[in-house]
N, C-alpha and C positions, 0 to 999 in steps of 0.2 A: 565684737563684730569681727568677722573673718574677712580677709582680703580675697578678692576674686582671683582665680588662677589665670595665668597667661593663656592657657588653652581655652578657657571660657571666654576671655577677652578677645581672642581671635575670632570667636563665633558671634559676638554681640556688638551692638552699638551702645556705648555708655553715654547717656545724655545727662546734662545738668540743667535742671529747670530753673527758670527765672520768673519772679513774681511780676505780673503786669499790674498797673494801677487799676483800682476798681472802676474809675470813670471810663478808662479805656475799654475795660471789659464790657461795661454797659453799652458803650457805643458799638462795639463789635457785635454784641448780641442782637442789637436792633437791625444790623445789616443781614443777618442770617435769613436765607430763604429756605423754607422746608421743602424737601422733595420726597416723593414716595420712595420707600426702600427698594433697592435693586437686589434681586435674588440671583446669586452667582454661586456655582459650585466651586470647590477648591480646584478641581481639574480644569474647569473653564478659565479660572483666574490664572493658573500657571501657564496654560497654553495660549490664551488670548491676550493677557494683559502684562505678563512679566516678560521683559526683554532679557535674553540670556545668551549673548554672544560669548565667544571664547575670550578669556581674560586678555590675552595679548592683542586682540582686535580693538579693545575698548580704550586702552591707554595710548596717549601720544608718546612720541619718543622722549620728550622732556619729562613727562610724568614717570616713565619707566626709569630714566636716568636718575631722577630724584629719589624714587623708591629704592634703587640700588645704593645710592649715597647715604640715605637714611639708615638702611640696613647695616652698612659698613660702620657708620658712627655708633649706632646702638650696640652692635655686636663687639666693637672694639672695647667697650666699657664693660660688657657682660655678655659672654658667649651664649647665654640662654635667651638673650633679647634679640630683637631684630624684626624684620618683616617677612613672615612666612608666606608660602604660596597660598595657603588658606586665607590669610589676611588680605593679600593682594587680590585674590579672587573675590572676596567679599566686598572690597572697595570697588572693584569693577562692576559688580552686580548693583551696588548702590548707585554708582554714577550713571549707569545706563537706565535706571528705573526712577530717576527723579521725576516726580509727577508734573504734568502740564497744568497750568492755571488757565481756565477759560479756553482750553484747546489751542492756544497760540503762543504761550510763553511758559518757560519753566518756573516752578515755584521758587527755586533757588538756582543760582548760576552753577555751572559745572565747577568753576574755580572755588566757590564757597563750599560746594559739596565735597570736593577733594580735601579742602582745609578741615572741614568737620570730621571727615573720616580719619585723617591723620590724628586729630585731637582725640576722637572717640576710640579708635582701634589701636593706635600706636602709643601715644603719649600716656594713656592710662596704665600702661605696663611699667612705667618708670616710677618706682617706689623706693622708699628708704630714707635714711637720714641724709643730711647735707653732706656728711663725710662720704657717704656711699655714692650719691648721684650729683653732688655739687659741681664736679668738673664737667659732667655731661651737659648740665644746664647753664654753665657759665658763659658769659659773653666774651671772656678772655680767650682769644684764639691761641695764645701761647700755651694754654693748658692742654692742648691737644684737640682732637676732634670733638666739637661741641655742636649742639643742635641749633642754638640761636643764629650763629653766623651762616649755617647752612640754609635755614629757613628764610634768611634775609639776603641770600645770594642772588646774582642775576638769573641763574637757572631756576631757582625757586620762584622768583618774581614773574617768570614766564608761565608758571603753572598757576600761582595764586598769590594773594597778598599774605596769606596765612595769619590773618587777624585773630581768629579764634585760637589757633595753636600757640601763637606767640603770647597771647594774653594768659593762656593756661600755663605755659612754662614760667612766665613771670610770677604767677600766683604761687607756684611751688617754691 
């Protein structure tokens, strides 16, 4: 198996699927209401349904500051790592296009969406042996700039709880 390149990871969301219990799947299946298919062209979809503000307009000041700090931490361990403009733009596109559920609430919160994007687009680029990435993933602040203290900082807590990202780091 080959590893995915960082350039590819900048352009994709890498998700990890979880198995749901069969009983739960059966109950969910019973709730599904079939609706007739809706015909939409790709052009109509892009123009009418996809929100596409400029990246800088989407992020809050705290989110931008956190992205900058994440970039500094990652690039201090490996100059080829960090958060590129392409990656930040993709995160912004994702955040502004979280779908509505029943036209009145988002399917996931912005905070969880931001967390998932950090996990899927940024943390997936951290690869290697413990000797190579251990100091980056360490909880020991004395070892230099590390991700765990940053994602648990007051700044990060104003953006998200980073439940998914922290769990992913601890798995590594």
